[in-house]
N, C-alpha and C positions, 0 to 999 in steps of 0.2 A: 504493500500500500504506500501512498505518498508519504514522504518524510514530514516531520513535525515543523510547525512554524516556530520562529524564535520568540523569546519573551520581549516585552516592550511596554511602554506606557500606553494608555488608551488613546485612540484616535477620536477627536471631537465628532459629535454626531453629524455636523455639517461638513466635516473634512478639512476645516480651516487650518492653514499653515501659519506658523509664527512669522512676523514681519521680517525677521532676519533671513528666512529662507527665500523670500521674494526680492530682497535687496540685490541690486545688480543683475537681476535675471536677464535683462535684455542683452547682456554681453555673453551669455552662455547659450550653446545650442540646446534645442528641445526636441526630444524624440518621444514616440509613443510605442509601447509594447502592448499588443492585444492578445490575451491568452484564450485559446479555445480548448476546453478541458476534455474533449471527447475523443475516444479511440474505439475502433471496431473491436480490437482485442488488445489485451495487455501484453507487451513484450516482456520476456522473462527477466531482463536486466533493468527495467525501467522503474524508477521511484519518483517520477515527475507527478505533479498534481493533475492526474488524468483519470478518467472514469469511463468504463464501458457501460452499455445499456443495462447489463445485468447488475452492475454495482450501483447504479442509480435507481433501479426499480424499487419503488416504495419508500425512497428516502427523500425525494425532492418534489414529487408530484409534477404538475404541469410547469411549475416555476423552473425546474431544472432541465426542461426539454430542449433538444437541439433546435426545434422549430421556432422557439421564442428567443433563442439566445442572442441573436443579433440585436434585437430591440433592447434587451436587458443591458448588453454591453454599451450600446449607444447612450443609454441613460447615464452610465458612468462617464462617458466622454463629455456629456453635458454638465455633469457634476464637476469635472475637471475645469471646464470653462469658468464656472462660478468660483471655484477655489482659487484659480490663478488670476481672477479678476481682470484688470485692464492690462495684463501682461501682453506686450505688443508682438511677441515672437511668432513667426510662422513655424510650422513643424518641419524639421529638417529630415527626420527619418521616421518611418513606420515599419514595424516588424510584427507580423502575425505568426504566433507560434503555438505550440501545444505539447501534447495532444496531436491531433490531426486536423488542422484548420480546414482542409479540403473535404472533410466530412460534411461541412456546411455547404449549402448551395453557393455557387460562385457569386450570385447576386447578393447574398448576405454579406460576403466579405467586401464586396464593392460598396454596399450601403454603410458598413462600418467605417471604411475609408472616407466615404462621402461625409459622414458626420464630423470627422476630424477636419476635413476641408471646410465644411460649413462653419464650424465653431472657431477654428484657429487660422485656417488657411495653410496651404502647403507651400514651402519654398519652391521657387521655379525649378531647382535642380534636386528636389527631394528624392531620396531613395525610399522605395516602397517595396517591401519584401513579404512573401509568405512562404512558410514551410509547406511541404506537400508530400503525401504518401504516393509513391508511383502508381499504385493500383487505384487511387481515388480521383484521378484526373484523366481527361481525354482532350483532344484538340479543341473541341467546342468550349469546354470548361476553361482551358487556358486562354482562349481567345477572349472570353468574357472578362477574365481577370485583367488581361492586358488592356482591353478597351476601357476598363473601369479605372485605370491609373496605376496598376501594379507594373513595376519595371524590373524586378529582381525576384527570383524564385530559388528555393533551396529544396532539393529532393533528398530524402533519406535513402541512401543506397546500402550503406553498411559493409556489404561484401558482394563479390561477384560469384561466390561459391555457395552452392545449395546447402552443403552440410554445415557451413558456418551460419548461414541464415537460419537454419533449423535450430541450432543451439541458442540463437538469440530470439527465437520465436517470431521472426519476421515473416510476414505473410506474402510479400511480393516475390515474383519469380525473377531469377537472374536474367538480365538483359532488358527488363522493363525500365529501370532507371535511365539506362543509356538512351532508350527510345524516347523517354520523356524529355531529355535534353533537346533532341531534334525537334520534338513537337513544340517545346517552349520557344526555341529559336524561330520556328515557322510562325508562331503566334506573335513574334516581335519582341520577345524579352531580350533586353540588352545584356543582362548579367544572370548567369546560372551557376549555382553551387551544387556540389554533390558532397554529402556527409558520408564519411567512412569510419569504421571502428576497427582497431587492430588489437590483437592479443586475446581473441576469443579461444577458449579451450578447443583443441582439435584443429586449429588453423596452423598451417605450416608457412615457412618463409615463401615458398612458391605460391601458396594460396594468396598471400598478401600481395606479392608482386603482380599476380594475375588481376587482383582487384584494382590495384593502382593503374595498371595498363588499360583495363577496361574503362575505368573512370576517365582517364586522360583521353582515350580514344573517342569518347563520346563528345568531346569538345566543350566542356564547361570552361569558364574563365576563373573559377574559384573552387578550391577543394579544402574541406575541413577534415582532419584526421585525428581521432581521439582514441586514447588508450581505454580499453574496457575497464570500467570500475565496477566492482561487485559490491552493491549497496545492500546493507542489512535489510531484511524484510522482503526482499524480492524473491521471485521464484528461482532465479539463477543461484542466489545465495543458498537457498534451501537445497537445491540439487547438488551443489558443491559440498555442503555440510553432510549430505547423505552419502557422499562418495560416488555419485553417479557420473560426475565429470571432474577433471582435475582443477585445482585452483589456478588462477592466472599467475604469471611469473613476471616480476619486475625486470629481470634481465632480458626476457623475451620482448617485453614492451620496448626496452631500449634498442634492441636490435631492429625491431620493426620500425621504430621512429627513424633510425639511420637509413633504412631502406627507403622509407617514404621521402625523406629529404633528398636522397640521391636520385631517385627516379623522377621526382617532381622538378628538381632543379634542372636535370637534363632535358626535361620537356619545356623549359622556359617559365616555370612557376617559381616565384620567390616567396620565402616565408616573410610574413609581416607581424605575426603573433605566433607563439610557440606551436599552436595547433592549426594554424591557418596559412594557406598559400594562395597566391593570386598571380595572374599573368601581367597585371599592371596596377598602378595606383587607383585608377577609377574602378577596377574590379574588386577592390577591397570592400569588406562589409563595413560601411560607415556607421551603421546602427551599433554594431558591437564595439566599434571604436569609441562611441559615446560612453558606453559602460566602462571601458578600460581607461578612459581619460577623465572619469568622474563628472561628466556633464549631467544635464537634467533629463529625466525621462519619467513619463507617467505610465505605470503598468496597470492596464485595465483587465479585469477578469478574476475569477476565483484563484486565490493564492498568489496573484501577481504582486511583484515588488516594485516600488517607485522610489525615486530620489529627486529631490528638488532643493538646491541650496543648502546641502548639509543635513537635510531631514530625510530619513529613510522610513518608509512604512510598507505594510503588506496587508493584503486583503484576506478575509475569511476564505477558507479553502473549499468548502463544499458548494457546488453550484446552486443548490437549493437555498442555503443560507445567504449566499451572495445575492441571488435574485430577490429574496425576501427583504433584505436590507434596502436595496434600491427601490423596490416597490413601496416601501414605507417612507421613502424620502430621506433615508439615512445613508451616510457613507458606509461602504462595505469594509472599511479598514478594521483590521483586527488588532493592530498594535503599531507603534512607531518608536524611533529613537532619534535623538538629536546628536549628530556626530561631533565630537570635540575636534579641535585642531590637531591633536595627536592622532585621533582615529583617522582623520583624513590624510595626514602625512603617511601613516603606515599603509593605508589603502593605496595611495599613489605608488609607493614602492612595490607593493604586492602586484599591482596591475600593470604599471608602466614598464617594469623590468621584463615582462613577458613580450613586450613589443620590440620590433626591429630597431626603433629609435632609442629604446632603453629609458632609464630613469636618471634625472639629474643627480649628480653626486651631492649637490647642495641640500637634498632631502635627508641625507644621512647624518646621524649623530656620531660622536667620537668612536664608539664601539663599532658602529656600522661602517665607518670609514676604514677602520683597521681591518675589518672583515673583507671589505672590498679590495684592499691591497693584497690580502692573502688569496682572494679569488682570482685576482689578476695574475699573480705569480703562479697559481695552479692551472692557469689556462682556461678559466671559466668565464672571464671577461675579456673583451677585445681591447688591445693596447691603444690603438688610434683614438677611438671615441673616449677612452678613459682620460687621455691627455687633454681632451677637449671638454672635460667636465661631465661625462655621461657614463653610466654603467650599462654596457650592452653585452648581452650573453654571446659567447661563442657557441658553436655546435655542441661541444661537450657541456657547456654551461646550460644549454637548453635541456639536455638530458637530466640535469641535476637542478633544474630551476627552483623547485620547492625548497631544497636545502640552501641554495644561494640566498633566496629571499629571507628565509628564517634568520640567517646570519646578518643580513644587511639591515633588518628592521630593529636590531638591538640599539 
């Protein structure tokens, strides 16, 4: 089942933010994340805030239905307009994620985007993305999205190998994600991403290379590749605990990452974040960069997280409770926290160090600077950028990114 929400102070019934959060807002980019919590089936490795029809039956009534969902989410977009008041910013990025957003009618996704356009306006060069399950779209669906203003799409591929997909409980057939790339291009999508997962039990180096080659051969301009993480409470974790399949291995993950970087670099893809590669700067996911650079975003939907001006909050998780709050004229926020300057400094290091541009050395305290010098001598940070005042990971440093970050935040 989905993981638990963090603790925090109560969110006001009207969702109001402190004046400090809105101060200087005009100088910061604003994005929207729209969460669609529905899935046809639950993948064995997933602990996202998603629900199948069986899991929702009898727990949310009509309020939790997919048919009503777009209208409910639009209510939160209108709430966002009230909370942000006379904030003059147009929205720079929109990302629809899940779950499986494309279980909703294409017209519903377009209406949700239209509500953002109506309430805030979209920047002329706004990036508008949706995630999609390869089996839940067809050329007509993709054409409706493109005509409605979406210009970027991300397909969940995971693997090109059937036995790997089976371990992950993925329902699409090998070859379908690649076909979706062609269909998206034909519909006029400017940017297309494929998501891959490496380190699945039973996957070999050759399997992983085949998946990379299949993804590259499809012609996307962006690929995300993530190590499989076994989350407690998932079906995959239970199967490993019962001894049905072996535990994932960190050394295998490192080997697969090196293969990914080698194959994608040879194909003209450059890394710009530890788990993301793109063919050019315009192909990078600008919405994710808002997260990594601590900009402002409003997360609408059950369990969605938001951040505006150093205030972070999160919504109630269940679709029924979420819809009930909005129907009653209340914020669906479950809790929030006001980030201190120290919190924000640490988060900048945690997130920016993962980027190709790295993190400014000026963010580091004395102990962190000493750790950065050790990392430099150990070949974990690049010499040239370091001399210019930035901590930038080497390839070996990317493999050990979490450990490097822990040392630098001291």
